[in-house]
C-alpha positions in Angstrom: 44.5 70.0 -97.5 44.4 70.1 -93.5 48.0 68.9 -93.2 49.1 71.9 -95.4 47.2 74.3 -93.7 48.6 73.2 -90.4 52.0 73.4 -91.8 51.6 76.9 -93.3 50.4 78.2 -90.0 53.2 76.6 -87.9 56.1 77.9 -90.3 54.3 81.2 -90.8 54.8 82.1 -87.0 51.3 81.6 -86.1 52.2 79.2 -83.3 54.9 81.2 -82.2 52.9 84.1 -81.9 50.4 82.1 -79.7 52.8 80.6 -77.5 54.0 84.4 -76.9 50.8 85.6 -76.2 50.1 82.7 -73.6 53.5 83.6 -72.0 52.5 87.2 -71.8 48.9 86.4 -70.4 50.6 84.2 -67.8 52.9 87.0 -66.6 49.6 88.8 -65.7 47.6 86.1 -64.2 45.2 85.4 -67.0 45.6 81.8 -66.9 42.6 80.6 -68.7 43.1 82.7 -71.9 46.6 81.3 -71.9 45.5 77.6 -71.3 43.0 78.4 -74.6 46.1 79.4 -76.6 48.7 76.7 -75.3 45.9 73.8 -76.1 45.5 75.7 -79.5 49.1 75.3 -80.0 49.2 71.6 -79.0 46.2 70.8 -81.3 48.2 72.4 -84.5 51.8 71.4 -83.5 51.2 68.1 -81.1 55.0 67.4 -81.2 56.0 70.9 -80.0 57.5 70.5 -76.3 57.0 74.3 -75.4 53.3 74.4 -74.9 53.1 71.1 -72.6 55.7 72.8 -70.3 53.9 76.0 -69.9 50.5 74.1 -69.3 52.2 72.2 -66.5 53.7 75.3 -64.8 50.3 76.9 -65.1 48.5 73.8 -63.3 51.4 73.5 -60.8 51.5 77.3 -59.4 47.7 77.2 -59.0 47.8 73.7 -57.4 44.9 72.2 -59.7 45.4 68.9 -61.7 49.0 68.1 -60.6 48.5 65.0 -62.0 48.0 66.2 -65.1 50.7 68.5 -64.6 53.0 65.9 -63.9 51.7 64.0 -67.4 52.1 67.4 -69.2 55.9 68.0 -68.1 56.9 64.4 -68.6 55.6 64.4 -72.1 57.6 67.7 -72.6 60.8 66.0 -71.1 60.5 62.8 -73.1 60.2 64.9 -76.4 63.2 66.8 -75.8 65.5 63.8 -75.0 64.8 62.6 -78.3 66.1 65.7 -79.8 69.5 66.4 -80.3 69.5 70.0 -81.1 67.5 70.8 -77.9 69.5 73.4 -76.2 70.7 73.0 -72.4 68.3 76.1 -71.3 65.1 74.7 -72.5 65.9 71.1 -71.0 66.8 73.0 -67.7 63.7 75.2 -67.7 61.8 71.9 -68.3 63.5 70.3 -65.1 62.8 73.4 -63.3 59.0 73.1 -63.8 59.0 69.3 -62.7 60.7 70.5 -59.6 57.6 72.8 -58.9 55.2 70.1 -59.9 56.9 67.5 -57.4 56.8 70.2 -54.6 53.1 70.9 -55.1 52.8 67.1 -54.8 54.9 67.2 -51.5 57.1 64.5 -53.0 60.2 66.6 -51.8 63.1 64.2 -52.7 61.9 64.2 -56.3 61.6 67.6 -56.5 64.9 68.1 -55.3 66.6 65.9 -57.9 64.4 67.6 -60.5 65.8 71.1 -59.5 69.2 69.9 -59.1 69.1 69.2 -62.7 67.8 72.1 -63.8 70.9 73.9 -61.8 73.3 71.5 -63.6 72.1 71.8 -67.1 71.7 75.5 -67.1 73.9 78.1 -68.7 75.0 81.3 -67.6 72.4 82.8 -69.7 69.5 81.1 -68.3 66.6 83.4 -66.9 64.0 82.7 -64.5 61.4 84.0 -62.6 63.8 85.1 -59.2 60.7 84.7 -57.5 60.2 80.9 -58.2 63.9 80.5 -58.5 65.3 76.8 -57.9 67.1 77.9 -54.9 63.9 79.0 -53.1 62.2 75.8 -53.9 65.1 73.7 -52.8 65.1 75.7 -49.5 61.4 74.6 -49.1 62.0 71.1 -49.8 65.1 70.4 -47.8 63.2 72.4 -44.7 60.4 69.9 -45.3 62.8 67.2 -45.0 64.3 68.3 -41.9 67.5 68.9 -43.9 68.0 72.5 -42.3 71.4 73.1 -43.0 71.0 72.3 -46.7 67.7 74.6 -46.7 69.4 77.4 -45.2 72.2 77.0 -47.7 69.5 77.1 -50.6 67.5 80.2 -49.2 70.6 82.1 -48.6 71.4 82.1 -52.3 67.7 82.9 -53.2 68.1 86.0 -51.4 71.1 86.7 -53.3 68.9 86.3 -56.3 66.1 88.0 -55.3 66.6 90.1 -52.3 63.3 92.2 -52.7 60.9 89.0 -51.8 59.7 89.0 -48.3 58.4 85.4 -48.4 62.4 84.0 -49.0 63.4 86.0 -45.6 60.3 84.5 -43.7 61.3 81.0 -44.7 64.7 81.9 -43.7 63.6 83.1 -40.6 61.6 79.7 -40.1 64.8 77.6 -40.8 66.8 79.6 -38.4 64.2 78.9 -35.4 64.3 75.2 -36.5 68.0 75.4 -36.4 67.7 77.3 -32.7 69.6 80.0 -34.5 66.9 82.4 -32.7 68.8 86.0 -33.0 69.2 85.6 -36.8 65.6 84.4 -37.3 64.3 87.9 -35.4 66.5 89.4 -37.9 64.9 87.7 -41.0 61.5 88.1 -39.8 62.2 91.7 -39.5 63.5 92.1 -42.9 60.5 90.1 -44.1 57.8 92.6 -42.4 59.7 95.6 -43.7 59.7 94.1 -47.4 56.1 93.4 -47.3 55.1 97.0 -47.2 56.1 97.2 -50.9 55.0 93.7 -52.1 52.5 92.7 -54.3 50.6 90.3 -52.5 48.7 89.0 -55.7 51.8 87.9 -57.1 51.8 86.2 -59.6 48.7 87.8 -60.6 50.1 91.0 -62.0 48.5 94.6 -62.7 46.0 94.0 -59.4 45.7 95.7 -56.5 47.7 94.7 -53.5 45.6 91.7 -51.6 45.6 93.4 -48.2 44.1 89.9 -46.5 47.1 88.3 -47.7 49.2 90.9 -46.7 47.9 90.8 -42.9 48.1 87.2 -42.9 51.8 87.2 -44.0 52.6 90.0 -41.4 50.7 88.0 -38.6 52.7 84.9 -39.2 56.0 86.7 -39.2 55.2 88.6 -36.0 54.0 85.1 -34.3 57.3 83.7 -35.4 59.3 86.2 -34.3 58.0 86.1 -31.0 58.7 82.6 -30.5 62.1 83.5 -31.5 62.2 86.1 -28.9 60.8 83.6 -26.4 63.6 81.4 -27.1 65.9 84.3 -26.1 64.2 84.7 -23.1 63.2 88.3 -23.9 59.8 88.3 -22.5 59.2 92.0 -23.4 59.7 91.6 -27.3 57.8 88.7 -27.3 54.9 90.2 -25.8 55.4 92.9 -28.2 55.4 90.7 -31.1 52.3 89.0 -30.2 50.3 92.4 -29.3 51.1 93.6 -32.8 50.2 90.3 -34.7 46.8 90.3 -32.5 46.2 93.6 -33.9 47.3 92.9 -37.5 45.2 90.1 -37.8 42.8 89.1 -34.7 40.9 86.1 -36.7 43.8 83.5 -35.9 43.9 81.8 -32.2 47.9 81.5 -31.8 48.7 84.8 -31.1 45.9 85.7 -28.3 46.9 82.3 -26.8 50.4 83.3 -26.6 49.1 86.3 -25.1 47.2 84.3 -22.4 50.3 82.3 -21.5 52.6 85.6 -21.1 50.1 87.4 -19.0 49.4 84.4 -16.9 53.1 84.1 -16.4 53.2 87.7 -15.1 50.1 87.1 -13.0 48.1 89.6 -15.1 44.7 87.8 -14.3 42.4 89.8 -16.3 44.3 89.8 -19.6 45.2 86.2 -19.3 41.2 85.3 -19.0 40.3 87.8 -21.7 42.9 86.2 -24.4 42.5 82.9 -23.2 39.0 82.8 -24.0 39.4 84.8 -27.2 41.7 82.5 -28.5 40.4 79.4 -27.7 36.7 80.6 -29.5 39.0 81.1 -32.9 40.8 77.6 -32.6 40.0 75.6 -35.9 39.8 72.0 -34.7 41.0 70.6 -37.9 44.5 72.7 -38.2 45.0 73.7 -34.7 45.6 70.4 -32.5 48.7 71.6 -31.6 47.0 74.4 -29.6 44.5 71.9 -28.2 47.3 70.1 -26.9 49.0 72.7 -25.7 45.8 73.9 -23.6 45.1 70.5 -22.3 48.8 70.7 -20.9 48.8 74.3 -19.9 51.9 75.0 -18.0 50.4 77.8 -15.6 48.4 75.6 -13.1 45.8 77.9 -11.8 44.5 78.7 -15.5 44.4 75.0 -16.5 40.7 74.3 -15.6 39.6 77.7 -16.8 41.1 76.3 -20.3 39.6 73.2 -20.0 36.2 74.9 -19.4 36.4 77.0 -22.3 37.5 74.1 -24.5 34.6 72.3 -23.8 32.5 75.4 -24.0 33.5 76.1 -27.5 33.0 72.5 -28.3 37.0 71.9 -29.3 37.4 68.7 -27.0 35.0 65.7 -26.5 33.2 65.6 -22.9 35.5 62.3 -22.5 38.4 64.5 -23.2 37.1 67.2 -20.9 36.4 64.6 -18.0 40.1 62.9 -18.5 41.8 66.1 -18.1 39.9 67.0 -15.3 41.1 63.8 -13.6 44.7 64.5 -14.3 44.1 67.9 -13.1 42.9 66.7 -9.9 45.7 64.5 -9.3 48.3 67.2 -9.6 46.3 69.1 -7.1 45.8 66.4 -4.5 49.7 65.5 -4.3 48.6 62.2 -2.8 51.1 59.3 -3.0 50.2 55.6 -2.1 52.4 54.3 0.6 53.4 50.6 0.0 55.5 49.2 3.2 57.2 45.8 3.6 53.8 44.3 4.0 52.6 45.6 0.9 49.2 47.4 2.5 48.8 50.7 0.9 48.2 53.6 2.8 48.0 57.3 2.1 50.5 60.1 2.7 50.0 63.8 2.0 53.1 65.5 0.5 53.3 69.3 1.8 55.0 71.7 -0.3 54.8 72.3 -4.1 55.0 68.8 -5.3 54.8 68.3 -9.1 54.1 64.9 -11.0 56.8 64.3 -13.4 59.7 65.8 -11.7 62.3 64.7 -9.4 63.1 67.6 -6.7 63.3 68.0 -3.0 60.3 68.7 -0.9 59.5 68.9 2.9 57.3 66.3 3.9 56.8 64.0 7.0 57.1 60.4 6.8 57.8 57.6 9.3 61.1 55.7 8.5 62.1 54.4 5.2 59.4 53.6 2.7 58.7 52.7 -0.8 56.1 55.1 -2.5 53.7 54.4 -5.3 52.4 57.3 -7.5 49.1 58.0 -8.5 50.1 56.3 -11.7 51.1 53.0 -10.3 54.8 52.5 -10.2 56.9 51.9 -7.3 59.3 54.6 -6.3 61.8 54.9 -3.3 61.3 57.8 -1.1 63.9 58.1 1.7 64.0 60.2 4.5 64.0 60.9 8.4 61.0 60.7 10.4 60.5 64.5 9.6 62.4 66.4 7.3 63.1 66.4 3.8 64.0 63.7 1.1 64.0 63.4 -2.6 60.8 62.1 -4.6 60.4 60.9 -8.1 57.4 59.8 -9.9 56.8 58.0 -12.9 54.5 59.7 -15.3 52.6 56.4 -16.6 52.4 52.9 -15.6 53.8 50.4 -17.9 50.2 49.2 -18.9 49.5 52.8 -20.3 52.4 53.3 -21.9 52.0 49.8 -23.8 48.7 50.8 -25.0 50.2 54.1 -26.6 52.9 52.4 -28.1 50.4 49.3 -29.5 48.5 52.8 -31.0 51.7 53.8 -32.5 52.9 50.8 -33.9 49.5 50.1 -35.6 49.9 53.4 -37.2 53.4 52.5 -38.5 51.6 49.3 -40.0 49.2 51.7 -41.7 51.8 54.1 -43.2 53.9 51.4 -44.5 50.5 50.1 -46.1 49.8 53.5 -47.4 53.1 53.8 -49.1 52.9 50.1 -50.6 49.5 51.5 -52.0 51.5 54.7 -53.5 49.3 56.9 -51.1 52.2 58.2 -49.6 55.4 58.9 -51.2 58.8 57.2 -49.8 60.3 60.4 -48.2 56.8 61.4 -46.6 56.5 57.7 -45.2 59.8 58.1 -44.0 59.6 61.4 -42.4 56.5 60.6 -40.4 57.7 57.2 -39.1 60.8 59.0 -38.1 58.6 61.2 -35.8 56.7 58.1 -34.6 59.8 56.1 -33.7 60.9 58.8 -31.5 57.2 58.8 -29.5 57.5 54.9 -29.6 61.2 55.1 -28.2 60.6 57.6 -25.5 57.0 55.9 -24.7 59.2 52.9 -23.6 61.7 54.6 -21.4 61.3 54.4 -17.2 60.7 57.8 -17.3 59.3 58.9 -20.4 59.6 62.8 -21.4 55.8 63.9 -21.9 57.1 66.7 -24.1 59.3 64.8 -26.6 56.4 62.2 -27.2 53.9 65.0 -27.6 56.3 66.9 -29.7 57.1 63.6 -32.2 53.5 63.1 -32.7 52.6 66.7 -33.4 55.5 66.8 -35.9 54.2 63.7 -37.7 50.7 65.1 -37.9 52.0 68.1 -39.6 53.8 66.2 -42.0 50.6 63.8 -42.6 48.4 67.2 -43.0 50.5 68.3 -45.7 49.6 65.2 -47.8 46.1 65.0 -46.6 45.3 68.3 -47.9 45.3 67.0 -51.1 45.2 63.3 -51.0 42.1 62.1 -49.2 43.1 58.4 -48.6 45.8 60.0 -46.7 43.2 61.2 -44.0 43.0 58.0 -42.1 46.8 58.5 -41.0 46.3 62.0 -39.8 43.3 61.1 -38.0 45.1 58.1 -36.5 47.8 60.4 -35.3 45.6 62.9 -33.6 44.2 59.8 -31.9 47.5 58.9 -30.6 48.3 62.7 -29.3 45.1 62.5 -27.4 46.0 59.1 -25.8 49.5 60.6 -25.1 48.3 63.8 -23.6 45.6 61.8 -21.0 48.2 59.3 -20.0 51.0 61.0 -19.0 50.1 63.4 -16.2 
């Protein structure tokens, strides 16, 4: 009797009606009611692929139960593979959802493969939500894997499909910044800002009022990133303007005020530099703003560095050990002392007069007696040749061999941990490869005779960013992020 009833309900269009109701509810952002109807469809006709696809989509775009989303869409595709009458567009739509699921799981290589299948299968009549276009998501995935030209190409196609979505322009601006196409980046951010005034920031929750907080955060991010592009174009006026506007739009994030502190410090406007430095440091999120902390620990404007350290400690953004180590490095910079190692290897002290900066090779005026070999504070021998009184050339090594070795050991231990996480399926292959690529750069640079501190720190920071994108969803990956943060601290302390 029940089998006959199920057959009547299915053939009579009851489940078709439920599916249409579910699709309408999805478009209105009423996901709970949509899931109720979709699950009823599966109970009545468990071999029907469409409800599984829509459930996977709901799970994916809401970032919950992503493993279940993968199971639902895999089951849908398995059902379709056994049907000779399955239309190309239905199969394409299913691969499209698979791409979304993999994107949300940060499995970017798998997402690209799924989205490419969707694009190859679909017919000219294929219809999809242009705001979730395959091209938009391909751009995001390629960017995450640092395939920047491919990312840019996909995003341009996404803009052609939907020229009114500010998010696509924002991502394109970000890709242009990464490609060092800074002038183009400023234009894409400007377009994103303009379009934001008409955009429903509750999307895909249709029919609701604009979420003003999301809108402010979006505009803030665009303005800060646009300011970065202007800084690379050496347009300090526009950079300052962007960061001031960003701070007015959303005063609850640390980046804009710290940028303003740096800009005003560079201009010598002490009062504003102090004001924005304290405001920015008080807003730092220790879990997500490690890059900002590292920037402040190595603040370019020397006369403000001690104040930055005091404020970082005052607001408990760094530990007491970090504070003391950073103060020691600051003292070394200010003392400008070198240890003399003459032929009898008995050390003495020479005071360099002038503006001597550790880690650089420049001419400086100083007084020495004869030709000597100098040992810098970090302990490496360097030749400084000069007349008895006059000018000479001095170069310094930024860290001792022992210090660099300690960092490299930490980074190698980190690589081993990444390999173990990959074997245990905590990290997918693409993510593990991306992290290791950045770590390898840090190891290679640290092993050179004259390490580039910026490259070492940037490589560790880039690796940390990739690891954090996984750690947000996978608790087992958090130790890797923590190890990277430790490596970053060690590098910041070792290299002066």
